[in-house]
Steps between C-alpha positions, in 0.01 A plus 500: 500500500532500122867388533398210712266377221784557239745293714233226560425490128852450409552230755187310420572547130842335544368242725210403273610607158382170331162534683416758237614310204287245312637158455635394159235230435222751553703768304505280188118482483451871504424694193730781387243749634479323840877498524517866436236587746660282760839659430340857542354391818832400630677812390238724630473332834886488551549871387187639687714658773744661253219648288249545785207420284314231695179570286681376203627191668140425606363555157783278331478217756115501496503472132767233518293307736178532295676402163683194630217362710290472183709207392713412802264522790651344821837440338845586621535783252214682647679522833754750355271791435300423816798522717630810331172667554469372858851634591435828335183542720699395797765769429245774479325383830192377327504172686142431475547471111816291536384233731232341262760495232757326719242258590396435132863443401547266799196294413626471126837357620346287770297328243787456262786420739342386819491628857859431597657631175784755475292704268226534760752598771622778283153664493461429875819690556360793296182497712698505816705796364172672419390445866825656611443805278145528639620518859777759399253711299264518810774633721 
């Protein structure tokens, strides 16, 4: 089952690589510390399976969310650590923790880009993939 998650992680990562990246306009408004926190979140989330330390991913991404939302609440740049944390929870089968995060990221993007946007469809795709993983996890 672990290999299925690894395979899905790689596929989804390749498909949605830019989902986990903050846009350049938002990036410019970040302080040096916020950029470092966001980059650490990216690195930890992407390397979680290699290192097997999901607790560290949770810590780093949660810290990034808290730090960035202080000055950038409901902005695109906040979607990055939220999605990293949500996907990490999905990979570890903690779907009940992932779902509200996907919903939060979805709400931010819908507010920013509209209901028919490509950016919103990316998150909807991730939510569908989580549902598939939930079904596989139950089997």
